[in-house]
PAZAPA-4460 file (N, C-alpha, C; in steps of 0.05 Angstrom, whole numbers, plus 32768, in hexadecimal, padded with zeros to 4 digits):
% residues 273
    n_x    n_y    n_z   ca_x   ca_y   ca_z    c_x    c_y    c_z   seq   type   mol
   84CF   7FB3   80C3   84D0   7FCF   80CD   84EC   7FD9   80CA     1      M     A
   84EF   7FEF   80BC   850A   7FF9   80B8   8514   8007   80D1     2      S     A
   852E   8003   80D6   853A   800F   80EF   8549   8028   80E7     3      D     A
   853A   803C   80DE   8547   8055   80D6   8544   806A   80EC     4      T     A
   8559   8079   80EF   8559   808E   8103   854C   80A7   80F9     5      K     A
   853C   80B3   810A   8530   80CD   8102   8545   80E3   8104     6      R     A
   8545   80F5   80F1   8558   810B   80F3   8551   811D   810B     7      P     A
   8565   8128   8118   855E   8139   8130   854D   8151   8128     8      P     A
   853B   8158   813A   8529   816F   8134   8539   8188   8132     9      A     A
   8533   8197   811D   8542   81B0   8119   8538   81C5   812D    10      R     A
   854B   81D2   813A   8545   81E6   814F   853C   8200   8141    11      R     A
   8525   8209   8148   851B   8222   813C   8526   823A   814B    12      R     A
   8526   8251   813D   8531   8269   814A   851E   8273   8160    13      W     A
   8504   8271   815B   84F0   827A   816F   84E6   8261   817E    14      L     A
   84EF   825D   8196   84E6   8247   81A7   84D8   8252   81C0    15      E     A
   84C2   8247   81C7   84B3   8251   81DE   84C1   8249   81F8    16      L     A
   84C8   825E   8207   84D3   825B   8222   84EA   8248   8224    17      R     A
   84FB   8247   8210   8513   8237   8211   852B   8249   8210    18      K     A
   853E   8246   8223   8554   8258   8223   8566   8255   820B    19      P     A
   8572   826B   8202   8585   826A   81EC   85A1   8265   81F7    20      V     A
   85B3   825D   81E5   85CE   8258   81ED   85DC   8273   81F3    21      S     A
   85F2   8271   8202   8601   8289   8208   860B   8297   81EF    22      R     A
   8614   8286   81DC   861E   8292   81C3   8609   82A1   81B4    23      T     A
   85F1   8295   81B2   85DB   82A3   81A5   85D3   82BD   81B3    24      Q     A
   85D4   82BC   81CE   85CD   82D4   81DD   85E1   82EB   81D7    25      A     A
   85FB   82E4   81D7   860F   82F8   81D2   860D   8303   81B6    26      I     A
   860A   82F1   81A2   8608   82FA   8187   85EF   830B   8182    27      L     A
   85D9   8303   818F   85C0   8313   818C   85C4   832F   8198    28      S     A
   85D1   8331   81AF   85D5   834B   81BB   85E7   835C   81AA    29      G     A
   85FC   8351   819F   860E   8360   818D   85FF   8369   8174    30      I     A
   85EE   8357   8169   85E0   835E   8151   85CD   8375   8155    31      L     A
   85BD   8376   816A   85AA   838B   816E   85B7   83A6   8172    32      I     A
   85CE   83A6   8181   85DC   83C0   8185   85EA   83C9   816C    33      W     A
   85F4   83B6   815D   8601   83BD   8143   85EC   83C9   8130    34      T     A
   85D4   83BD   8130   85BF   83C7   811F   85B6   83E3   8128    35      L     A
   85B4   83E7   8142   85AC   8401   814D   85BF   8417   8144    36      F     A
   85D9   8412   8149   85ED   8427   8142   85F0   842B   8124    37      F     A
   85EC   8415   8115   85ED   8417   80F8   85D7   8429   80ED    38      A     A
   85BF   8425   80F7   85A8   8436   80EF   85AD   8453   80F7    39      V     A
   85B6   8457   8110   85BC   8472   8119   85D0   8480   8108    40      W     A
   85E6   8471   8102   85FB   847D   80F1   85F1   8482   80D5    41      E     A
   85E1   8470   80CA   85D7   8474   80AF   85C4   848B   80AD    42      G     A
   85B3   848F   80C1   85A1   84A6   80C1   85B1   84C0   80C2    43      V     A
   85C6   84C0   80D3   85D6   84D8   80D6   85E5   84DE   80BC    44      S     A
   85F2   84CA   80B0   8601   84CF   8097   85EF   84D7   8080    45      L     A
   85D6   84CD   8080   85C3   84D4   806B   85B8   84F0   806E    46      A     A
   85BD   84FD   8084   85B3   8518   8088   8596   8519   808E    47      G     A
   858B   8504   8099   856E   8503   809F   8568   8511   80BA    48      L     A
   857D   8517   80CA   8579   8524   80E4   858C   853B   80E6    49      V     A
   8586   854D   80F8   8597   8564   80FE   85AF   855B   810E    50      N     A
   85C8   8560   8103   85E0   8557   8111   85E3   8563   812C    51      D     A
   85D9   857C   8130   85DB   8589   814A   85CA   857B   815F    52      L     A
   85B3   8570   8157   85A1   8563   816A   85A6   8545   816C    53      L     A
   85AE   8539   8155   85B3   851C   8155   85CE   8517   8148    54      V     A
   85E4   851A   8158   85FE   8515   814C   8602   84F7   8146    55      P     A
   8613   84F1   8133   8619   84D6   812B   8626   84C6   8142    56      A     A
   8624   84AC   8142   8630   849C   8157   864E   84A0   8159    57      P     A
   865C   84A2   8143   8679   84A5   8144   8681   84C0   8151    58      H     A
   8670   84D4   814E   8676   84EE   815B   8671   84EC   8179    59      E     A
   865C   84DE   8181   8656   84DA   819D   866C   84CA   81AB    60      V     A
   8675   84B5   819E   868B   84A4   81A9   86A5   84B4   81AB    61      L     A
   86AA   84C5   8197   86C3   84D5   8198   86C1   84E9   81AF    62      A     A
   86A9   84F5   81B3   86A6   8507   81C9   86A8   84F9   81E4    63      T     A
   869D   84E1   81E6   869F   84D1   81FE   86BC   84CB   8205    64      L     A
   86CC   84C3   81F1   86E8   84BE   81F6   86F7   84D6   8200    65      G     A
   86F1   84EE   81F4   86FE   8507   81FC   86F6   850E   8218    66      D     A
   86DD   850B   821F   86D4   8512   823A   86E0   84FF   824F    67      M     A
   86E3   84E6   8248   86F0   84D4   825B   870E   84DA   825F    68      L     A
   871B   84E2   8249   8738   84E6   824B   8740   8502   8255    69      A     A
   8730   8516   824E   8739   8531   8252   8727   8543   8262    70      N     A
   870E   853B   8266   86FA   854F   8271   86ED   8546   828A    71      R     A
   86F9   8534   8299   86F0   852D   82B4   86D7   851D   82B6    72      G     A
   86CF   850F   82A0   86B7   84FE   82A1   86BA   84E7   82B4    73      L     A
   86D3   84DD   82B7   86D7   84C6   82C9   86D0   84CE   82E6    74      V     A
   86D7   84E6   82EE   86CF   84F0   8309   86B1   84F1   830C    75      S     A
   86A3   84FB   82F8   8686   84FC   82F9   867A   84E0   82FB    76      D     A
   8685   84CD   82EC   867B   84B2   82ED   867E   84A6   8309    77      I     A
   8695   84AA   8315   869A   849F   8330   8687   84AB   8344    78      L     A
   8682   84C5   8342   866F   84D2   8354   8653   84C7   8351    79      I     A
   864A   84C4   8338   8630   84B9   8333   862D   849C   833D    80      S     A
   8641   848C   8338   8641   8470   8342   863F   8470   8360    81      V     A
   864E   8481   836D   864D   8482   838B   8631   848A   8394    82      W     A
   8625   849D   8387   860A   84A5   8390   85F6   848F   838D    83      R     A
   85F8   8480   8376   85E5   846A   8372   85EA   8454   8386    84      V     A
   8602   844C   8389   8609   8435   839B   8602   843C   83B8    85      V     A
   8608   8454   83C1   8603   845C   83DD   85E5   845E   83E3    86      F     A
   85D7   846B   83D1   85BA   846E   83D5   85AC   8453   83D4    87      S     A
   85B4   8442   83C1   85A7   8428   83BE   85AD   8416   83D5    88      F     A
   85C5   8419   83E1   85CC   8409   83F8   85BA   8410   8410    89      S     A
   85B6   842A   8413   85A4   8433   8429   8588   8428   8425    90      I     A
   857E   842A   840C   8563   8421   8406   8561   8403   840C    91      A     A
   8575   83F3   8404   8574   83D6   840A   8576   83D0   8427    92      C     A
   8586   83DF   8436   8589   83DB   8453   856E   83DE   8461    93      A     A
   855D   83EF   8457   8542   83F3   8463   852E   83E0   8457    94      V     A
   852E   83DC   843C   8519   83CE   842F   851B   83B0   8434    95      A     A
   8533   83A4   8436   8535   8387   8439   8529   837D   8453    96      I     A
   8532   8387   846A   8525   837E   8483   8508   8385   8485    97      P     A
   8500   839D   847D   84E4   83A5   847F   84D3   8394   846C    98      L     A
   84DC   8390   8454   84CC   8380   8440   84C9   8364   844A    99      G     A
   84DE   8358   8455   84DC   833C   845E   84C9   833B   8476   100      I     A
   84CB   834E   8488   84B8   834F   849F   849B   8352   8497   101      A     A
   8497   8363   8483   847B   8367   8479   8471   834E   846B   102      M     A
   8482   8340   845D   8479   8328   844F   8476   8310   8461   103      G     A
   8485   8310   8478   8483   82F9   848A   846E   82FD   849F   104      A     A
   8469   8315   84A7   8456   831A   84BD   8440   832D   84B3   105      F     A
   8427   8323   84B0   8411   8334   84A6   840C   834B   84B9   106      P     A
   8412   8349   84D2   840D   8360   84E4   8420   8377   84DE   107      S     A
   8439   8370   84D6   844C   8385   84CE   8443   8392   84B4   108      V     A
   8439   8381   84A1   842F   838B   8488   8418   839E   848C   109      E     A
   8406   8397   849F   83EE   83A7   84A4   83F6   83C3   84AD   110      A     A
   840D   83C6   84BB   8416   83E0   84C4   8423   83F0   84AE   111      V     A
   8436   83E4   849F   8446   83F3   848D   843C   83F4   8470   112      F     A
   842D   83E0   8467   8425   83DF   844B   8414   83F7   8442   113      N     A
   8401   8400   8452   83F2   8418   8448   8404   8430   8444   114      P     A
   8418   8433   8455   842B   844A   8452   843D   8446   843A   115      F     A
   8449   842E   8437   845B   8428   8420   844C   842A   8406   116      V     A
   8434   841F   8405   8424   841E   83EC   841E   843B   83E3   117      S     A
   8418   844D   83F5   8412   8468   83EE   842A   8476   83E2   118      A     A
   8442   8472   83EF   845A   847F   83E6   8463   8475   83CA   119      W     A
   845C   845D   83C3   8464   8453   83A9   8458   8463   8392   120      R     A
   8442   8471   8397   8434   8480   8381   843C   849D   8381   121      Y     A
   844E   84A5   8393   8457   84C1   8393   8470   84C3   8381   122      L     A
   8470   84D4   836D   8488   84D7   835C   849F   84E3   836B   123      P     A
   84B6   84D5   836B   84CE   84DE   8379   84D6   84FB   8372   124      A     A
   84D6   8502   8357   84DF   851D   8351   84CF   8534   835D   125      P     A
   84B6   852E   8366   84A6   8542   8372   84B1   854B   838D   126      S     A
   84C3   853B   8399   84CF   8541   83B3   84E7   8554   83B0   127      F     A
   84EF   855A   8398   8508   8569   8394   8506   8585   83A3   128      I     A
   84F1   8594   83A0   84F0   85AE   83AD   84F3   85AC   83CB   129      P     A
   84E4   8599   83D7   84E5   8598   83F4   84FF   858C   83FE   130      I     A
   850B   857A   83EF   8525   856F   83F7   853A   8585   83F6   131      L     A
   8539   8597   83E3   854B   85AE   83E2   8547   85C1   83FA   132      L     A
   852E   85C4   8402   8528   85D6   8419   8532   85C9   8432   133      M     A
   852F   85AF   8435   8538   85A1   844D   8556   859E   844F   134      W     A
   8563   8596   8439   857F   858D   843B   8592   859F   842C   135      F     A
   8589   85B4   841E   859B   85C5   8410   85A3   85B9   83F5   136      G     A
   85BA   85C0   83EB   85C3   85B8   83D0   85DA   85A5   83D0   137      T     A
   85DF   8598   83E6   85F6   8585   83E8   85EE   8569   83DD   138      G     A
   85FB   8555   83E8   85F6   853A   83DF   85DC   852E   83EA   139      E     A
   85D3   8538   8401   85BD   852B   840F   85A3   852B   83FE   140      T     A
   859B   8541   83F1   8582   853F   83E1   8584   852C   83CA   141      P     A
   859B   8529   83BE   859F   8517   83A8   859C   84FA   83B1   142      K     A
   85A9   84F3   83C7   85A8   84D8   83D2   858B   84D3   83DB   143      I     A
   857E   84E6   83E8   8563   84E2   83F1   8550   84DD   83DA   144      A     A
   8553   84EB   83C4   8542   84E8   83AC   8546   84CC   83A1   145      L     A
   855E   84C2   839F   8563   84A7   8394   8557   8492   83A6   146      L     A
   8558   8496   83C1   854D   8483   83D3   852E   8483   83D1   147      I     A
   8522   849A   83D0   8505   849C   83CE   84FB   848E   83B4   148      I     A
   850B   8491   839F   8503   8486   8385   8501   8468   8384   149      G     A
   850F   8459   8396   850F   843C   8394   8506   842D   83AD   150      V     A
   8508   8439   83C5   8505   842A   83DD   84E9   841E   83E1   151      I     A
   84D4   842D   83DA   84B9   8423   83DF   84B2   840C   83CB   152      F     A
   84BB   840E   83B2   84B7   83F8   839F   84C7   83E0   83A8   153      F     A
   84DF   83E4   83B2   84F0   83CD   83BB   84E3   83BF   83D3   154      L     A
   84D8   83CE   83E5   84CB   83C2   83FC   84B4   83B0   83F3   155      I     A
   84A4   83BB   83E1   848C   83AC   83D7   8495   8392   83C9   156      T     A
   84A9   8394   83B8   84B3   837C   83A9   84BC   8367   83BD   157      L     A
   84CC   836F   83D1   84D7   835C   83E4   84C0   8350   83F5   158      I     A
   84AD   8360   83FC   8495   8356   840B   8487   8341   83FB   159      M     A
   8482   8346   83E1   8474   8333   83D0   8484   8319   83CD   160      D     A
   849E   831B   83C9   84AE   8303   83C6   84AE   82F3   83E0   161      H     A
   84AE   8301   83F7   84AE   82F2   8410   8494   82E3   8414   162      T     A
   847E   82EF   840C   8465   82E1   840E   8464   82C7   83FE   163      R     A
   8474   82C6   83E8   8473   82B0   83D6   8485   8298   83DF   164      Q     A
   8493   829B   83F6   84A2   8284   8400   848E   826E   8407   165      V     A
   8495   8256   83FF   8483   823F   8401   8479   823B   841E   166      R     A
   845F   8239   8421   8453   8237   843C   845C   821E   844A   167      A     A
   8460   8208   843B   8468   81EF   8448   8483   81F1   8456   168      E     A
   8495   8202   844B   84AF   8205   8458   84AB   8212   8474   169      L     A
   849A   8226   8475   8495   8233   848F   8486   8220   84A2   170      V     A
   8473   8211   8497   8464   81FE   84A8   8476   81E8   84B3   171      E     A
   8489   81DF   84A3   849C   81CB   84AC   84AD   81D6   84C3   172      T     A
   84B6   81EF   84C1   84C5   81FB   84D6   84B5   81FD   84F0   173      G     A
   849C   8205   84EE   848B   8207   8505   8486   81EC   8512   174      L     A
   8483   81D7   8501   847E   81BC   850B   8497   81B2   851A   175      T     A
   84AE   81BA   8511   84C7   81B1   851F   84CD   81C2   8537   176      L     A
   84BC   81D5   853E   84BF   81E4   8556   84D0   81FE   8554   177      G     A
   84D6   8207   853C   84E6   821F   8538   84D5   8238   853F   178      A     A
   84E2   824C   854A   84D4   8265   8551   84D1   8276   8538   179      G     A
   84C2   828C   853C   84BB   829D   8525   84D4   82A9   8518   180      R     A
   84E6   82B4   8529   84FE   82C1   851E   8512   82AD   8513   181      W     A
   8512   8295   851F   8523   8280   8514   8519   8278   84F8   182      T     A
   84FF   8277   84F4   84F4   8270   84DA   84FA   8286   84C5   183      I     A
   84F8   829F   84CE   84FE   82B6   84BC   851C   82B5   84B4   184      V     A
   852D   82AF   84C8   854A   82B0   84C3   8554   8298   84B3   185      R     A
   8549   8280   84B8   8554   8267   84AC   8544   825C   8495   186      T     A
   852B   8265   8492   851A   825A   847D   8512   8270   8469   187      I     A
   8504   8285   8473   84F9   8299   8461   850F   82A9   8454   188      I     A
   8522   82B3   8464   8537   82C4   8458   8548   82B5   8443   189      F     A
   8552   829D   8448   8561   828F   8432   8550   8289   841A   190      P     A
   8536   8283   841E   8524   827D   8408   851E   8295   83F6   191      A     A
   851D   82AC   8402   8515   82C4   83F3   852D   82D4   83E8   192      V     A
   8545   82CE   83F1   855D   82DD   83E9   8561   82DE   83CB   193      M     A
   855E   82C8   83BC   8561   82CA   839F   854F   82DF   8392   194      P     A
   8536   82DF   839B   8523   82F2   8390   8529   830F   839A   195      N     A
   8533   8311   83B2   853B   832C   83BC   8551   8337   83AA   196      I     A
   8565   8327   83A3   857B   8330   8393   8570   8338   8377   197      L     A
   855D   8329   836D   8551   8331   8353   8542   834B   8355   198      T     A
   8533   834F   836B   8525   8369   836F   8539   8380   8372   199      A     A
   8550   837B   837F   8564   8390   8382   856F   8397   8366   200      M     A
   8574   8383   8356   857E   8388   833A   856A   8399   832B   201      R     A
   8551   8393   832D   853C   83A2   831E   853A   83BF   8328   202      Q     A
   853B   83C2   8342   8538   83DD   834D   8551   83EE   834A   203      M     A
   8569   83E2   8348   8581   83F1   8343   857F   83FF   8328   204      L     A
   8572   83F2   8315   856E   83FF   82FB   855D   8419   82FE   205      A     A
   8549   8418   8310   8539   8430   8315   854A   8446   8321   206      V     A
   855C   843E   8333   856D   8453   833F   857D   8461   832A   207      T     A
   8587   8453   8316   8596   8460   8300   8584   8472   82F0   208      W     A
   856B   846C   82ED   8559   847D   82DE   8554   8498   82ED   209      T     A
   8556   8498   8308   8552   84B0   8317   856C   84C0   831A   210      Y     A
   8583   84B4   8312   859C   84C1   8317   859E   84DD   830A   211      L     A
   8596   84E0   82F1   8598   84F9   82E3   8587   850E   82F1   212      V     A
   856F   8506   82F9   855D   8518   8307   8569   8521   8321   213      I     A
   8576   850F   8330   8583   8516   8349   859A   8529   8345   214      A     A
   85A9   8525   832F   85C1   8535   832B   85BD   8550   831D   215      E     A
   85A4   8556   8315   859F   8571   830B   8596   8583   8321   216      I     A
   8594   8578   833A   858B   8588   8351   85A3   8596   835C   217      V     A
   85A8   85AF   8353   85BE   85BF   835D   85D8   85B0   8360   218      A     A
   85DF   85A2   834A   85F8   8592   834B   860B   859B   8335   219      S     A
   8624   8599   833C   8639   859F   8328   864A   8587   8321   220      T     A
   8644   8570   832D   8653   8558   8329   8640   8541   8322   221      T     A
   864B   852C   8315   863B   8516   830D   8634   8516   82F0   222      G     A
   862B   8500   82E6   8624   84FD   82C9   860C   850F   82C2   223      I     A
   85F8   8510   82D4   85E1   8521   82CF   85E8   853E   82CD   224      G     A
   85F9   8548   82DF   8601   8564   82DF   8610   856A   82C5   225      A     A
   8621   8557   82BC   8630   855B   82A3   861C   855D   828C   226      M     A
   8608   854D   828B   85F4   854E   8276   85E4   8568   8276   227      M     A
   85DF   8572   828D   85D0   858C   828F   85E2   85A3   8286   228      M     A
   85FC   85A2   828C   860E   85B7   8281   860F   85B6   8263   229      R     A
   8610   859D   8258   8611   859A   823B   85F7   85A5   822E   230      A     A
   85E0   85A2   823B   85C7   85AC   8230   85C8   85CA   822D   231      R     A
   85D4   85D8   823F   85D4   85F6   823D   85E2   85FF   8224   232      R     A
   85F6   85F0   821B   8606   85F8   8204   85FF   85E7   81EB   233      F     A
   85E9   85D8   81EC   85E0   85C8   81D5   85F5   85B4   81CC   234      L     A
   8604   85A8   81E0   8618   8594   81DA   860A   8578   81DB   235      H     A
   85FA   8572   81C6   85EB   8559   81C6   85FD   8541   81C8   236      T     A
   8614   8542   81BB   8626   852B   81BC   862F   8524   81D8   237      D     A
   8632   8539   81E9   863A   8534   8205   8622   8527   8215   238      E     A
   860A   8531   820E   85F2   8525   821C   85EF   8508   8214   239      I     A
   85F2   8502   81FB   85F0   84E6   81F2   8607   84D5   81FE   240      M     A
   861E   84E1   8200   8635   84D2   820D   862E   84CB   822A   241      A     A
   8621   84DE   8238   8619   84D9   8253   8604   84C3   8254   242      G     A
   85F1   84C3   8241   85DC   84AE   8240   85E9   8492   823C   243      I     A
   85FD   8491   822A   860B   8478   8224   861A   846F   823D   244      I     A
   8627   8481   824C   8635   8479   8264   8622   846E   8279   245      V     A
   860B   847B   827D   85F8   8471   8290   85EE   8455   8288   246      I     A
   85E9   8452   826E   85E0   8437   8264   85F5   8422   8269   247      G     A
   860E   8428   8264   8623   8415   8268   8626   840E   8286   248      I     A
   8625   8422   8296   8628   841E   82B3   8610   840D   82BD   249      L     A
   85F8   8413   82B5   85E1   8404   82BD   85E3   83E7   82B4   250      G     A
   85EB   83E3   829B   85EF   83C7   8291   8604   83B9   82A1   251      L     A
   861A   83C7   82A8   862F   83BA   82B7   8626   83B1   82D3   252      G     A
   8616   83C2   82E0   860C   83BA   82FA   85F8   83A3   82F8   253      F     A
   85E8   83A3   82E2   85D5   838D   82DE   85E4   8373   82DA   254      D     A
   85FA   8373   82CB   8609   835B   82C7   8616   8352   82E1   255      I     A
   861F   8364   82F1   862B   835D   830B   8616   834F   831D   256      L     A
   85FE   835A   831D   85E9   834D   832D   85E2   8332   8323   257      F     A
   85E2   832E   8309   85DC   8314   82FD   85F2   8300   8305   258      R     A
   860B   8308   8303   8621   82F7   830B   8620   82F0   8329   259      M     A
   8619   8304   8339   8617   82FF   8356   8600   82EB   835C   260      L     A
   85EA   82EE   834D   85D3   82DC   8351   85DB   82BF   8349   261      H     A
   85E9   82BC   8333   85F2   82A1   832B   8606   8295   833F   262      R     A
   8617   82A6   834A   862B   829C   835D   861F   8295   8378   263      W     A
   860C   82A5   8382   8600   82A0   839C   85EB   828B   839B   264      L     A
   85DB   828A   8385   85C4   8278   8384   85C5   8267   836A   265      F     A
   85D9   8256   8367   85DB   8247   834E   85C3   8233   834B   266      P     A
   85B6   822C   8361   85A0   8219   835F   8587   8225   8352   267      Y     A
   8587   8240   834E   856F   824C   8342   8572   824E   8324   268      T     A
   8588   8247   8318   858D   824C   82FC   857B   823C   82EA   269      Q     A
   8572   8225   82F2   8561   8214   82E1   8546   8221   82DC   270      E     A
   853D   8231   82EF   8523   823E   82EB   8526   825B   82E2   271      R     A
   853F   8264   82DF   8544   827F   82D6   8547   8292   82ED   272      G     A
   8556   82A7   82E8   855A   82BB   82FC   855D   82D7   82F0   273      S     A
***
């Protein structure tokens, strides 16, 4: 019998449910964005689109640089970030304890879930007229709209994640004589926190999608207000610059949440986060 070694199996590009290397992930991300901008630039240079409606990427980037340096876009960005962070913090302060209580205690769920479930199906922008009537044209209606847009979905996600905490952990705590609130504080809350952070990351993206809607409500500041001013004068390059800024900000917050998740819960990385 010959003692020959088998050559190592060649790794295929498409592998089922196997993570890719960090290098491959970075290169793939660069490739897809390079391809996107190359196609966009090529279509613009070939004259296949109206330059007024679809300006070339280099024009949009030049406009973005000018707006950042000379036209106060940095101030609008800071205002928008503050609105998103402030409203999302309020939503989390309500949704996390209520969602955990609903997931841990069926009696609490029986009280709040019919109300929360109904509100999830109401489109947040439909509240704009009444928010303006109640709170005027200041910051309050914008913050309220951003909260309404995410809080009920966030409560439901946290409730569902809390339900999924392994029953044997709770039963072990009861067997050892722990009280209800001790079990919630020392077993359920630590077990569900990784999933809560993931739900927060997902819903923060939704908050960014509502930002432009919130900032067109009688607003003169923020990225959304800037984009609406640009629309009046058909400055499509400024609108696209605003879209790019929102995309970059959203991606930045998403990366921060991923880093925070890896730092706080390194033991979850083997199963993905």
